[in-house]
C-alpha positions as CSV (number, residue, x, y, z in Angstrom):
1,M,110.0,114.6,111.2
2,R,107.7,112.8,113.8
3,G,108.0,115.8,116.1
4,R,106.8,118.2,113.5
5,I,103.9,115.9,112.6
6,A,102.9,115.6,116.2
7,L,102.8,119.4,116.6
8,V,100.8,119.9,113.5
9,V,98.2,117.3,114.7
10,L,98.0,119.0,118.1
11,A,97.5,122.4,116.6
12,G,94.8,121.1,114.3
13,G,93.0,119.6,117.3
14,L,93.0,122.9,119.2
15,L,91.8,124.8,116.2
16,A,89.0,122.3,115.6
17,G,87.6,123.1,119.1
18,L,87.6,126.8,118.4
19,V,86.5,127.3,114.8
20,P,83.0,126.2,113.8
21,V,82.8,123.9,110.8
22,A,80.4,124.8,108.0
23,A,77.8,122.3,107.0
24,G,79.0,120.3,104.0
25,A,82.7,121.1,104.6
26,A,85.1,118.6,103.1
27,T,86.2,115.9,105.4
28,L,89.9,114.9,105.9
29,P,91.2,112.3,103.4
30,R,91.1,108.8,104.7
31,R,94.3,107.4,106.3
32,F,95.0,103.7,106.2
33,E,96.6,102.3,109.4
34,I,99.6,99.9,109.4
35,R,100.1,97.9,112.6
36,L,103.5,96.5,113.2
37,D,104.4,93.5,115.3
38,V,108.2,93.1,115.1
39,S,110.9,91.5,117.2
40,R,114.7,91.6,117.5
41,L,115.0,95.3,116.7
42,E,117.0,97.2,119.3
43,P,117.0,100.9,120.3
44,L,118.9,103.1,117.9
45,S,121.1,106.0,118.8
46,G,121.7,108.7,116.2
47,A,119.2,107.0,113.8
48,F,115.6,105.9,113.6
49,F,113.4,103.3,111.8
50,E,110.9,104.4,109.2
51,V,108.0,102.4,107.6
52,W,107.2,102.7,103.9
53,A,104.5,101.5,101.6
54,V,106.0,100.9,98.2
55,H,103.7,101.4,95.2
56,G,105.8,101.0,92.1
57,E,108.3,103.9,92.0
58,R,106.4,105.8,94.7
59,K,107.5,105.2,98.3
60,I,105.2,106.6,100.9
61,S,106.3,107.1,104.4
62,A,103.9,105.8,107.1
63,G,106.0,107.2,109.9
64,G,109.2,106.8,111.9
65,F,109.8,105.1,115.2
66,N,112.4,103.8,117.6
67,V,112.4,100.9,120.0
68,D,112.4,101.5,123.8
69,E,114.2,99.3,126.3
70,D,111.1,97.2,126.7
71,G,110.9,96.5,123.0
72,N,107.9,98.8,122.4
73,L,107.7,100.9,119.1
74,V,107.7,104.5,120.1
75,D,107.6,107.9,118.4
76,G,110.0,110.8,119.1
77,F,108.2,111.6,122.3
78,G,108.3,108.1,123.7
79,H,104.6,107.5,123.0
80,E,103.2,104.5,121.1
81,A,104.1,104.9,117.4
82,V,101.2,105.0,114.9
83,F,101.7,104.3,111.2
84,T,99.3,105.6,108.5
85,S,99.3,105.9,104.7
86,P,97.1,107.9,102.3
87,R,97.0,104.9,100.0
88,D,95.8,101.4,100.9
89,P,98.9,99.5,102.0
90,A,97.2,96.2,101.3
91,R,97.6,97.1,97.6
92,A,101.3,98.1,97.9
93,D,104.0,96.1,96.2
94,A,105.9,95.9,99.5
95,I,106.0,97.1,103.1
96,V,109.5,98.1,104.0
97,V,111.2,99.2,107.2
98,T,114.4,101.2,106.8
99,I,117.1,102.7,109.1
100,E,117.4,106.5,108.6
101,P,120.0,109.0,109.9
102,L,119.0,111.5,112.5
103,P,118.7,114.3,111.4
104,D,117.5,113.0,108.1
105,P,118.2,115.4,105.2
106,D,116.5,113.2,102.6
107,P,112.7,112.8,102.6
108,G,113.1,109.5,100.7
109,P,114.2,106.1,102.1
110,S,117.8,105.6,102.9
111,G,118.2,102.2,101.2
112,I,119.1,100.5,104.5
113,V,116.3,98.0,104.5
114,V,116.0,96.0,107.7
115,L,112.6,94.4,107.1
116,E,110.6,93.9,104.0
117,G,107.6,91.9,102.8
118,A,104.9,91.8,100.1
119,P,101.3,92.2,101.3
120,D,99.2,89.0,101.2
121,G,95.6,90.0,101.8
122,D,95.6,92.2,104.9
123,R,99.0,91.1,106.2
124,A,102.7,91.3,105.2
125,R,105.3,89.0,106.6
126,L,108.4,91.0,107.2
127,R,111.9,89.5,106.9
128,F,115.5,90.7,107.0
129,P,116.5,90.9,103.3
130,V,119.5,88.5,103.5
131,R,119.4,84.7,103.5
132,L,121.8,83.5,106.2
133,G,121.0,79.8,106.2
134,R,124.4,78.7,104.8
135,I,126.7,81.2,106.7
136,A,129.8,79.6,108.2
137,G,133.3,80.5,109.1
138,T,136.5,80.0,111.1
139,F,139.2,82.3,112.4
140,I,142.8,82.1,113.7
141,L,144.8,83.9,116.4
142,A,147.9,85.6,115.0
143,T,149.7,89.0,114.9
144,P,151.2,89.3,111.4
145,T,151.6,93.1,111.6
146,D,154.5,93.0,114.0
147,A,157.8,91.1,114.1
148,S,157.2,89.5,117.5
149,T,156.1,85.9,117.9
150,T,155.3,86.2,121.6
151,N,151.9,87.9,121.4
152,E,150.1,85.8,118.8
153,S,146.9,85.7,120.9
154,A,146.5,89.5,120.5
155,G,145.2,89.3,116.9
156,V,142.3,87.6,115.0
157,W,142.2,86.9,111.3
158,F,139.5,85.4,109.1
159,L,141.6,83.2,107.0
160,D,142.3,79.5,106.5
161,P,146.0,78.7,106.9
162,A,145.5,75.3,105.3
163,A,144.1,76.9,102.0
164,G,147.2,78.7,101.0
165,P,146.1,80.7,103.0
166,G,142.6,81.4,101.8
167,P,139.3,82.9,103.0
168,S,137.7,81.2,105.9
169,L,134.2,82.8,105.8
170,T,131.2,81.5,103.7
171,L,129.0,84.6,103.5
172,P,126.1,85.6,101.3
173,A,126.3,88.8,99.3
174,L,124.8,91.8,101.1
175,P,122.5,94.3,99.5
176,D,123.4,97.9,99.3
177,G,123.2,99.5,102.7
178,W,124.9,96.7,104.6
179,V,128.5,95.6,105.3
180,W,130.2,92.9,107.4
181,E,132.2,93.8,110.5
182,G,134.4,91.6,112.6
183,W,134.8,92.1,116.4
184,G,137.1,90.8,119.1
185,V,135.3,91.1,122.4
186,T,137.9,91.0,125.1
187,Q,137.8,92.3,128.7
188,G,134.2,93.0,128.0
189,V,135.0,95.6,125.3
190,P,134.2,95.1,121.6
191,L,137.1,95.9,119.4
192,S,136.4,96.3,115.6
193,T,138.6,94.3,113.2
194,G,137.2,96.4,110.3
195,R,134.4,96.4,107.8
196,F,134.3,94.5,104.6
197,T,132.1,93.2,101.8
198,S,134.1,90.2,100.7
199,A,135.8,87.3,102.5
200,S,138.8,87.8,100.3
201,G,140.8,91.0,100.5
202,A,141.7,93.3,103.3
203,D,139.0,95.1,105.3
204,D,138.7,98.9,105.5
205,A,140.6,99.7,108.6
206,A,143.6,98.7,110.8
207,P,143.5,101.1,113.7
208,F,145.1,98.7,116.3
209,S,147.6,96.9,114.1
210,G,151.4,97.1,114.1
211,P,153.7,98.6,111.4
212,L,153.8,95.7,109.0
213,A,151.3,94.8,106.3
214,G,148.6,92.3,107.2
215,P,147.4,89.4,105.0
216,P,144.8,90.1,102.3
217,F,141.9,89.0,104.4
218,P,139.7,90.6,107.1
219,G,141.2,90.8,110.5
220,E,143.1,92.9,113.0
221,D,146.0,92.8,115.5
222,F,145.1,94.5,118.8
223,L,148.6,95.9,119.5
224,A,148.4,99.8,119.4
225,N,146.1,102.7,120.0
226,L,143.9,100.6,122.3
227,P,141.0,102.3,124.2
228,T,141.7,103.2,127.8
229,S,139.1,100.6,128.8
230,I,141.5,97.8,127.7
231,S,144.5,96.7,129.9
232,P,147.3,95.6,127.5
233,P,148.5,93.3,126.4
234,V,145.4,91.8,124.8
235,D,145.0,88.0,125.2
236,L,142.1,86.7,123.2
237,A,142.9,83.2,124.5
238,D,142.2,84.3,128.1
239,G,139.1,82.0,128.2
240,S,136.6,84.9,128.2
241,S,137.1,86.5,124.8
242,V,134.6,86.1,121.9
243,I,134.9,86.7,118.2
244,V,131.8,88.0,116.5
245,L,130.7,88.8,113.0
246,T,128.0,91.5,112.6
247,I,126.0,92.9,109.7
248,E,126.2,96.7,109.9
249,P,124.2,99.5,108.4
250,D,126.2,101.5,105.8
251,L,125.1,104.9,104.3
252,D,127.7,106.1,101.9
253,G,130.5,104.7,104.0
254,V,129.0,105.9,107.3
255,D,127.1,103.8,109.9
256,P,124.2,106.0,111.0
257,T,123.7,103.9,114.1
258,G,127.2,104.6,115.4
259,D,130.4,102.7,116.1
260,A,129.1,100.0,118.4
261,P,128.2,96.5,117.1
262,F,124.8,96.3,115.5
263,S,122.3,93.9,116.8
264,I,122.5,91.4,113.9
265,K,125.3,88.9,114.9
266,P,125.0,85.8,112.7
267,L,128.4,84.3,113.5
268,I,130.0,84.0,117.0
269,G,132.8,81.9,118.4
270,A,134.2,81.7,121.9
271,V,138.0,81.5,122.0
272,P,139.1,78.6,124.1
273,A,141.4,79.3,127.0
274,G,145.0,78.8,125.9
275,A,143.9,78.4,122.2
276,A,146.9,77.7,119.9
277,A,147.9,80.4,117.4
278,H,147.6,79.8,113.6
279,T,145.0,77.1,114.2
280,S,141.5,77.3,112.7
281,L,138.8,77.9,115.4
282,P,135.1,77.7,114.6
283,L,132.5,80.4,114.3
284,D,129.0,79.1,115.0
285,P,125.9,80.4,113.1
286,D,123.4,82.2,115.3
287,L,120.3,83.5,113.6
288,S,118.5,84.4,116.8
289,T,119.3,88.1,116.3
290,R,117.9,88.3,112.8
291,P,114.8,90.7,112.9
292,R,111.4,89.6,111.7
293,G,107.8,90.8,112.0
294,T,104.3,91.2,110.6
295,A,102.5,94.2,109.2
296,S,98.7,94.1,109.6
297,L,97.1,96.3,106.9
């Protein structure tokens, strides 16, 4: 969409230099500029960000952008992104930044809101739409999906063995467009434990598990079908592995940003070397990856 807009603007500029303008001809409608100052957004692959001014039921696109390696907001050509709206954004109900698939078959917003804020005068303070202040959790090492007891450090499960077992994550509800995903990062490679929306109940996938059923909680055994970048057997207690919980974009069950971990990682826990299996290990809150910003209107 940005590419088409850029070509139309270029063509209009060339024609303006060739065709005389009659006296009294109508001027172009006014466009209101929105200037974004955002942090903690990372480059997207297979998707892009889009800015919207929300006026009641009407959602007006102010333009799309991506983030380059230096953190600059750029258009589809790598130039500085410019955002404009035909209506005064200072009078909007909200300024919203969404994540959109590429290509984008729908001209409206995807519903994956990464930043939002209501205008206050000529500014809008933009926040990630999930409160994460009370997030907490633990995990255990275990491999319940095979019959062996000699490889317990090859699996991670988000459960509390002392609670029956019970859930070990304290998580806020996520709005539509977002899901949780667990990761075991070992040998420098992030391995997904699956996506989920509740701390109770199994997650949506078990690609690496053994033949037995796992407990009704999020988690994964890293026993089979491992990527070639992993040298088996997996040992999460090797002193260099990390367990991470991310918040992932979700568009009708598909992540438009791809299979890699998304940039928002509110819980993280280093696995101690030689950590005992079936023992709760802490996940520490980390809100430093939560995006934020300001829109000047």
